[in-house]
N, C-alpha and C positions, 0 to 999 in steps of 0.2 A: 194671436195677433193677425190682423188682416189689413192689407194695404192695397189701394187701387192705384195702378200706374198705367196711364194711357188706357188701352183696352184690355189690360191684364189685371188679375187679382192675385196678389201674393199672400200666402198664408204661412204662418209658423205655428205648428201645433206643439206647444211646450211639453205636454204630457208624453207625446210620442217622440219628441225631438226630431220632427220631420218638417220639411219645407215643400210647399206645393205652389204651382202656378195654374190658374184657371183662365180660360179664354174661350171665345166662340170661333169655331173653324169656318171655312169658306161656305159651308152650307148651314151655318148657324147652329151646329151641334155644340153643346157645352162640353169642353174638354178640361180635365184636371189631371195634371202630371206631377209626380214627385220630382223635385229638383235638388241639387246639392246646395250646401250652404254657400259655396263660392258663387254660384249663379244667383242665388237670393241676394247676397251682398252686392253683386254687380248691378242688379236691378235697383237696389236701394241707393247705391252710389249715383247711378244715372238719375234717379228721381230727385235726389238732393241737388245735384248739379243743374239739372233742368229747372228746378224750382228757383234756385239762386239766379240762373240766367234770366228766367222770366221776371223775377222781381227787379233785377238790375235793369233789364230792358224796359220794364214798365216805368221805372224812374226816369230813364233817358227819353222815352217816347211819350211821357205824360203830356207834354205840350201838344201832341198831335190830336188829342181828344178834347182840348180846351177850345172855347170860343175865341174868336179873334180879340174880343175885348179882354178876356181873362189873360190871354197871352200878353197883350199890350200892358196890362196892369202889373204883370210879374217881371217884366223886363227891367233890368237895372238901368240900362241906357235906353231911353224911350226913342222910338223912331221919330224923325222930325216931321213927317207929314203922312197924309193918308196913302200916298203912293207907296211909301216904304212898307206900310202895314199890309197893303194889298199884295205886294210882291212877296213878302214873307209868308202870307197865307198860301199863295200859289206854290211856293217852294215846299212848304210843309205837305200840301196835298200831293205834290208830285213825288216826294220822297216816300210817303205812305204807299202810293200806288206802285212805286218801283219795288218796295219791299214785299208787296203782295204778289209780285210775279215770281218770287223765289219759292222753291219747294220748302217743305217744313225742315228738311235736313239741311239745305243750304242756309236757310234763315238761322237755324239754331247754331250752326258752325260759324257763320259770319258774326253773329252776336257774341258767341263765346270768345272768338279771336279778336274782334275789333273793339267791342264795348267792354267785355270783361277781362280782356288782356290775357287770355289763356294762350299758351304756346300751342303750335301745331302738334307737337309731341304729346302734350297733356290731353288735348282733345281726342287724339287717336287712342290714347290709353283709356280714357273714359268710355269711348264708344267701341273699344275693342276692334279697331280697324287699323290699316296701315297709314303712315304719314302721307303717302302719295294720294290715298283716297281723300283725305281731309284737304290737302293742298288743291287737288283737282276740283273738289266740290266748292271750295271758297273761290277759286279762280273763276269757275263757271258762273257762280253766283254774282261775283263782282262784274263780270262781263255783261250779265243780264241787266244789272242795275245801271251800268254805264250806257248800254244800248238804249234802255228805256229813257234815261235822262237826256240822251242826245236827240231823241225824237220830239 
């Protein structure tokens, strides 16, 4: 079995009962290393969580990619006038740009915590880092978003 996760390729050779990870190093040499089943499982867990987060996020941010007219038609409570629609469009664009200022790690952690309601502890466990690292990353990401939205 072979799985592609980010820039890595994970392989399980059933006949040999061995696990491998393949990737390109800094000078674009192809590397293939044997890894333990625990590391393989950790990557697979990360992939599943990351995929779930992306799917959940896509559902929440779906409206960012719609036209103004499509958004207007999907609203349960229709804005009363053109000015409301314009202001909503500006807000959506500003939020999208604020999220674009985050690093991939900050974005992933904020989405897991804020949108998917994962606890700090669960995120730390998934990413195999300390709770402090997660808290600091989320705090810095939220500061970036707040600073961007205040400008």
